[in-house]
C-alpha positions as CSV (number, residue, x, y, z in Angstrom):
1,M,0.0,0.0,0.0
2,E,1.4,3.3,-1.1
3,Q,1.7,5.9,1.7
4,V,0.3,9.4,0.9
5,N,2.3,12.5,1.6
6,F,1.5,15.2,4.1
7,G,-0.4,17.4,1.7
8,E,-2.4,14.6,0.2
9,K,-3.4,13.4,3.7
10,I,-4.5,16.9,4.7
11,R,-6.6,17.2,1.6
12,M,-8.2,13.8,2.2
13,L,-9.0,14.6,5.8
14,R,-10.4,18.0,4.9
15,E,-12.6,16.7,2.1
16,A,-13.9,13.8,4.2
17,K,-15.1,16.4,6.7
18,G,-16.6,18.6,4.0
19,I,-14.3,21.5,4.9
20,S,-13.1,23.9,2.3
21,Q,-9.4,25.0,2.0
22,R,-10.5,28.5,2.9
23,Q,-12.3,27.3,6.0
24,L,-9.3,25.3,7.2
25,A,-6.9,28.1,6.4
26,I,-9.0,30.5,8.5
27,Q,-9.0,28.1,11.4
28,L,-5.3,27.8,11.2
29,D,-4.6,31.5,10.7
30,I,-2.8,30.9,7.4
31,T,-3.7,32.1,3.9
32,P,-5.8,30.0,1.6
33,T,-3.0,30.2,-1.0
34,Y,-0.5,28.8,1.5
35,M,-3.0,26.0,2.4
36,S,-3.4,25.2,-1.3
37,K,0.4,25.0,-1.8
38,I,0.8,22.7,1.2
39,E,-1.8,20.3,-0.1
40,R,-0.2,20.3,-3.6
41,G,3.2,19.6,-2.1
42,E,4.6,22.9,-3.4
43,F,5.6,23.9,0.2
44,Q,7.1,21.9,3.0
45,P,4.7,21.0,5.8
46,P,4.1,23.9,8.2
47,S,5.5,24.3,11.7
48,E,4.8,21.8,14.5
49,E,2.3,24.2,16.0
50,V,0.3,24.5,12.7
51,V,0.4,20.7,12.2
52,K,-1.0,20.2,15.7
53,K,-3.8,22.7,15.0
54,M,-4.6,20.8,11.7
55,A,-4.8,17.5,13.6
56,K,-7.0,19.0,16.2
57,Y,-9.4,20.7,13.8
58,L,-9.5,17.7,11.5
59,R,-9.8,15.3,14.5
60,Y,-6.8,13.2,13.5
61,D,-3.9,11.9,15.6
62,S,-1.3,14.6,15.9
63,D,1.6,12.2,16.2
64,L,0.6,10.5,12.9
65,L,0.3,13.9,11.2
66,L,3.6,15.1,12.6
67,S,5.2,11.9,11.3
68,L,3.9,12.6,7.8
69,A,5.4,16.1,8.1
70,D,8.7,14.6,9.1
71,K,8.4,16.1,12.5
72,V,8.4,14.9,16.1
73,D,6.4,16.5,18.9
74,S,8.8,18.8,20.7
75,E,7.6,17.4,24.1
76,I,8.7,14.0,23.0
77,L,12.1,15.3,21.9
78,K,12.5,17.0,25.2
79,I,11.8,13.7,27.0
80,I,14.2,11.8,24.8
81,K,16.9,14.4,25.2
82,G,16.5,14.3,28.9
83,N,17.8,10.7,29.0
84,P,18.8,9.7,25.5
85,Q,20.4,6.4,26.4
86,K,17.4,5.2,28.3
87,Y,14.8,6.1,25.8
88,C,16.7,5.2,22.7
89,A,17.5,1.8,24.2
90,L,13.8,1.4,25.1
91,L,12.8,2.2,21.5
92,R,15.3,-0.1,20.0
93,K,14.2,-2.9,22.3
94,R,10.6,-2.3,21.3
95,M,11.5,-2.2,17.6
96,K,13.4,-5.5,17.9
97,K,10.5,-7.1,19.7
98,N,8.2,-6.1,16.8
99,E,10.6,-7.6,14.3
100,D,10.5,-11.0,16.0
């Protein structure tokens, strides 16, 4: 199954909710032109803050949307940076368990 990119996912979520680009842009405090270019992949995904607002407004998991945007929640990064050995080891152990 082919994974959709960030802009495609936003468009799919928005259309499924019956929300226009203009309506979403207004909710996010961005221009409709910028919204259109994000959906078409002409611009990189917006900031973490805007991605989280998109997720909330579109009722979609913010971590999944951030992942599509090649971003990680800054709170998660702060936790990992607080004890990188512990959390990286935990993630690696979990990943290995999933492979088995």
